[in-house]
DRENVO-698881 format. One record per residue (C-alpha): x, y, z; residue in three letters. Coordinates in Angstrom, 1 decimal. Example, Ala and Ser with C-alpha at 12.3 -4.5 7.8 and 13.67 -1.06 7.14 Angstrom:
// residues 2
12.3, -4.5, 7.8, ALA
13.7, -1.1, 7.1, SER
***
This chain:
// residues 70
-22.2, -69.8, 116.8, UNK
-21.1, -68.4, 113.5, UNK
-17.4, -69.0, 112.4, UNK
-16.3, -67.2, 109.3, UNK
-12.8, -68.4, 107.6, UNK
-10.7, -65.1, 106.0, UNK
-8.4, -67.2, 103.7, UNK
-6.1, -65.4, 101.4, UNK
-5.1, -66.9, 98.1, UNK
-1.5, -66.4, 99.0, UNK
-2.7, -69.2, 101.5, UNK
-3.1, -72.0, 98.3, UNK
-5.0, -73.0, 95.6, UNK
-9.1, -73.7, 96.0, UNK
-8.2, -76.9, 97.2, UNK
-6.1, -76.0, 99.8, UNK
-8.1, -73.1, 101.0, UNK
-10.5, -75.5, 101.1, UNK
-9.0, -78.4, 103.3, UNK
-8.2, -76.0, 105.8, UNK
-11.5, -74.4, 106.0, UNK
-13.2, -78.1, 106.4, UNK
-10.5, -78.6, 109.1, UNK
-11.0, -75.9, 111.3, UNK
-15.2, -76.5, 110.8, UNK
-13.8, -80.3, 112.2, UNK
-11.6, -78.5, 114.5, UNK
-14.4, -76.3, 115.8, UNK
-17.4, -79.0, 116.1, UNK
-15.0, -80.8, 118.6, UNK
-14.0, -78.0, 121.0, UNK
-15.5, -79.5, 124.2, UNK
-16.7, -76.6, 125.5, UNK
-18.1, -74.6, 122.3, UNK
-17.2, -71.2, 122.5, UNK
-19.4, -68.7, 123.6, UNK
-22.4, -67.7, 121.2, UNK
-21.6, -64.8, 118.9, UNK
-20.1, -64.3, 115.4, UNK
-16.3, -64.9, 115.3, UNK
-13.4, -64.6, 111.8, UNK
-11.1, -66.7, 111.9, UNK
-8.0, -65.4, 109.5, UNK
-5.5, -67.6, 107.8, UNK
-2.3, -66.6, 107.2, UNK
0.1, -68.1, 104.0, UNK
1.7, -70.6, 106.3, UNK
-1.3, -71.6, 107.3, UNK
-1.6, -74.4, 104.4, UNK
1.6, -76.2, 105.5, UNK
0.6, -76.5, 109.1, UNK
-0.5, -80.2, 110.0, UNK
-3.8, -80.7, 111.5, UNK
-2.4, -81.1, 115.2, UNK
-0.4, -78.0, 114.7, UNK
-3.9, -76.5, 113.6, UNK
-5.5, -77.5, 116.2, UNK
-2.9, -75.8, 118.6, UNK
-2.9, -72.4, 116.7, UNK
-6.7, -72.1, 117.2, UNK
-6.7, -73.4, 120.7, UNK
-3.9, -70.6, 121.5, UNK
-6.5, -68.1, 119.4, UNK
-9.3, -69.1, 121.7, UNK
-7.9, -68.8, 124.7, UNK
-6.2, -65.6, 123.8, UNK
-10.0, -63.9, 122.8, UNK
-10.6, -65.9, 126.2, UNK
-13.8, -67.2, 124.1, UNK
-12.9, -70.8, 125.0, UNK
***
């Protein structure tokens, strides 16, 4: 499974964007069951930099449920 992240500079500086990217990678790795094989693009809006880990987890699951790949 290939995952790409679209994180706007409006989210924050490089440190913030890299932290979001690391958190999303960890969340994707921990998914059970894993999403279907394929290519995925995760887009992050400017508010993403302020989300705690648990809320980011919730939003990722919601997005995957809407996409029916979870």
